[in-house]
C-alpha positions in Angstrom: -48.1 27.0 -5.0 -51.4 25.2 -6.0 -53.6 26.5 -8.6 -57.3 27.6 -7.2 -59.1 26.6 -10.2 -57.2 24.1 -11.9 -57.6 21.4 -8.8 -59.8 18.2 -9.2 -61.2 18.6 -5.7 -62.7 21.9 -6.6 -61.7 25.6 -5.8 -60.2 25.0 -2.2 -58.2 22.0 -0.4 -60.3 20.0 1.5 -59.4 21.5 4.8 -59.2 25.3 3.8 -61.1 27.6 5.5 -61.4 30.1 2.6 -60.0 30.1 -0.7 -56.1 31.7 -1.0 -55.0 33.7 -3.7 -51.4 34.9 -3.9 -50.8 32.3 -0.9 -53.3 34.1 1.5 -56.7 33.7 2.6 -59.0 35.9 0.6 -62.1 36.5 2.2 -63.3 38.6 -0.7 -63.4 35.8 -3.6 -64.8 34.0 -0.6 -68.0 36.0 -0.2 -67.9 36.3 -4.2 -68.2 32.6 -4.6 -71.4 32.6 -1.9 -72.8 34.9 -4.2 -72.9 33.1 -7.7 -73.6 29.5 -8.4 -71.9 26.4 -8.7 -72.9 26.3 -12.5 -71.3 30.0 -12.8 -68.5 29.0 -10.8 -67.6 26.3 -13.1 -68.2 28.3 -16.1 -65.6 30.8 -15.1 -63.2 28.0 -14.0 -63.6 26.5 -17.6 -63.3 30.3 -19.2 -60.2 31.2 -17.3 -58.4 27.8 -18.2 -59.3 28.2 -21.8 -58.2 31.8 -21.9 -54.7 30.5 -20.4 -54.9 27.9 -22.8 -54.8 30.3 -26.1 -52.3 32.7 -24.2 -49.6 29.5 -23.7 -50.8 29.2 -27.4 -49.4 31.8 -28.6 -46.2 31.8 -26.7 -45.4 28.5 -27.9 -46.2 29.1 -31.5 -43.9 32.2 -31.1 -41.1 30.1 -29.6 -41.6 27.1 -32.1 -41.6 29.5 -35.7 -37.9 29.5 -36.4 -37.1 26.2 -35.6 -36.2 24.1 -38.6 -34.6 20.5 -38.8 -34.9 17.0 -37.7 -37.7 15.2 -35.6 -40.9 16.6 -35.1 -40.1 20.4 -36.0 -38.7 19.3 -39.2 -38.8 21.4 -42.3 -41.4 19.5 -44.4 -44.8 19.8 -46.2 -46.7 18.8 -43.3 -44.6 21.0 -40.5 -47.0 23.8 -40.3 -50.1 21.3 -39.7 -48.4 19.2 -36.8 -46.8 22.1 -35.2 -50.0 24.2 -34.9 -51.5 21.2 -33.4 -48.7 19.7 -31.3 -48.4 23.1 -29.6 -52.4 23.4 -29.2 -52.0 20.2 -27.4 -49.6 21.3 -25.4 -50.7 24.7 -23.9 -54.2 22.9 -23.4 -52.3 20.3 -21.2 -50.0 23.1 -19.7 -53.0 25.1 -18.7 -54.7 22.4 -17.2 -52.0 21.2 -15.2 -51.7 24.6 -13.4 -50.3 26.7 -16.1 -48.6 30.0 -15.4 -51.2 31.4 -13.0 -52.6 33.9 -15.2 -56.1 31.4 -15.1 -56.6 32.1 -11.2 -56.5 36.2 -12.0 -59.0 35.6 -14.8 -61.0 33.2 -12.5 -61.2 35.6 -9.6 -62.0 38.8 -11.7 -64.8 37.0 -13.3 -66.2 35.9 -10.0 -65.9 39.4 -8.7 -67.6 40.6 -11.3 -70.0 38.1 -11.7 -70.7 38.5 -7.8 -71.3 42.6 -8.1 -73.8 42.1 -10.7 -76.0 39.8 -8.6 
């Protein structure tokens, strides 16, 4: 499934008639996107991706906490700083590439909330 907000071409594929949500057309999101400015939609996209990145960073940090041994997760003095930077970059790249789908849900929620305010 293609990510709604993480594509480089915008929130919809080129020939799509309306945004997709869970593999189906989403007329509610389409109407909400008409009520918000492109700047608001871009900010919501960035916020949703950052949120997913923070979640993934927390998950990756927990996964690598107990690792010891050779390699990038060796047990040396600088391991803590190295591990935190590495997991941070992993999470940012993973979220930018589509992540696990959290950002799509957050983006949809943010847009619907902003559309209801206007």
